[in-house]
C-alpha positions in Angstrom: -13.7 -14.2 46.3 -15.8 -15.4 43.3 -15.1 -18.9 42.0 -14.3 -18.9 38.3 -14.1 -22.0 36.2 -12.8 -22.2 32.7 -13.7 -24.8 30.1 -10.8 -27.0 29.2 -11.8 -27.0 25.5 -12.4 -23.4 24.2 -14.2 -23.1 20.8 -11.2 -21.1 19.6 -7.7 -20.2 20.8 -5.9 -16.9 20.9 -3.8 -18.2 18.0 -6.9 -18.8 16.0 -8.0 -15.3 16.6 -4.6 -14.0 15.6 -4.7 -16.0 12.4 -8.1 -14.6 11.5 -6.9 -11.1 12.2 -3.8 -11.7 10.0 -6.0 -12.9 7.2 -8.1 -9.8 7.5 -5.1 -7.5 7.4 -3.8 -9.5 4.4 -7.1 -8.9 2.6 -7.0 -5.2 3.3 -3.4 -4.6 2.4 -2.8 -7.5 0.0 0.9 -7.2 0.4 1.0 -3.9 -1.5 -1.2 -5.1 -4.4 -4.5 -3.6 -5.4 -7.5 -5.3 -4.0 -9.1 -6.5 -7.2 -7.2 -9.7 -7.9 -7.6 -11.0 -4.3 -11.1 -10.2 -3.4 -12.8 -13.1 -1.7 -9.7 -15.3 -1.9 -7.5 -16.4 1.0 -4.4 -16.1 -1.2 -3.3 -15.5 -4.8 0.2 -15.7 -6.3 2.1 -12.5 -6.9 2.3 -11.6 -10.6 4.8 -9.6 -12.7 3.9 -8.5 -16.2 6.5 -7.3 -18.8 6.1 -6.1 -22.3 8.4 -6.5 -25.2 7.9 -5.2 -28.7 6.5 -8.6 -29.9 5.2 -10.3 -26.8 4.2 -10.1 -23.1 6.0 -12.1 -20.4 4.1 -12.9 -17.3 5.7 -14.4 -14.1 3.7 -15.8 -11.2 5.1 -17.1 -8.0 3.3 -20.5 -7.3 5.5 -22.4 -4.8 3.9 -25.8 -3.9 1.5 -25.7 -6.9 1.7 -28.5 -9.3 1.7 -27.7 -13.1 -1.3 -30.1 -13.3 -3.2 -27.8 -10.9 -2.8 -24.6 -13.0 -5.0 -23.5 -15.9 -3.9 -20.7 -18.2 -6.4 -19.2 -20.7 -6.6 -16.1 -22.8 -9.7 -14.5 -24.3 -9.1 -11.5 -26.5 -6.6 -9.6 -24.4 -7.5 -10.9 -20.9 -5.2 -13.5 -19.4 -6.7 -15.7 -16.7 -4.6 -18.0 -14.5 -6.6 -20.3 -12.2 -5.2 -22.9 -9.9 -5.2 -24.7 -6.6 -2.6 -25.0 -3.9 -3.3 -28.2 -2.1 -2.6 -28.7 1.6 -0.1 -31.5 2.2 -1.8 -34.7 3.3 0.6 -35.2 6.2 -0.7 -32.0 7.9 -4.3 -31.8 6.8 -5.3 -34.5 9.3 -3.5 -32.8 12.3 -5.7 -32.6 15.4 -4.6 -29.1 16.3 -2.9 -26.3 14.3 -0.3 -24.4 16.4 0.6 -21.9 13.7 -0.6 -21.5 10.2 1.0 -18.9 7.9 0.9 -20.9 4.6 -2.1 -20.4 2.4 -3.9 -23.1 0.5 -6.9 -23.3 -1.7 -8.0 -22.0 -5.1 -6.9 -18.8 -6.8 -7.8 -16.9 -9.9 -5.8 -14.0 -11.3 -6.9 -12.0 -14.3 -5.0 -9.4 -16.2 -6.0 -7.3 -19.2 -3.1 -6.9 -21.5 -4.9 -4.1 -23.4 -3.3 -5.1 -26.7 -4.3 -7.5 -29.4 -2.6 -10.9 -28.8 -2.3 -14.1 -30.7 -4.4 -16.5 -28.7 -2.8 -19.5 -30.6 0.8 -18.5 -29.7 0.8 -18.7 -25.9 3.3 -20.9 -23.9 3.4 -21.6 -20.2 6.1 -23.4 -18.2 6.4 -24.0 -14.5 9.9 -24.3 -12.9 11.1 -24.1 -9.3 7.8 -22.7 -8.1 7.5 -20.0 -10.8 5.1 -20.0 -13.7 6.3 -18.3 -16.8 3.8 -17.3 -19.5 4.8 -15.9 -22.9 2.0 -14.4 -25.0 2.8 -13.3 -28.6 1.3 -10.0 -29.8 -0.8 -9.9 -33.0 1.5 -8.8 -35.9 -0.7 -5.8 -36.7 -0.1 -4.6 -33.2 3.6 -4.0 -34.2 2.7 -1.3 -36.6 4.0 -1.0 -40.1 6.1 1.4 -42.1 4.9 2.4 -45.5 7.5 3.3 -48.2 6.5 6.5 -50.0 7.1 6.4 -53.7 6.9 9.2 -56.3 5.2 9.1 -59.7 
């Protein structure tokens, strides 16, 4: 019978392999999202966009992300939200990870609102792990009714 020996320290574990496979599947399926907002990123917050007659409401799930670690900008009609979810200090120096499902790192989400917006009238608040953004539309985007008169 052959004599097999195994190294006590393998360069990777089965769990590491499974974690990498899970990340690959996440990148392919993106939790039902289209691939564009997540390409090349380990994670990105889920985003909902709603339209009212006078404004857009955007909601992003950002649990564990500080308001100081999020930047919101708008150029023409494109909304950009960038941020970073930091790994907690008490776990970042662990000698061995047994299971890792939480995602950390930088993210960037862009969304074209496809309507003229007032870049000066944008507000963003973060509460209970949810970022709320309100973007006012340009007044001319509302349309206008013209009264017809007779001579």
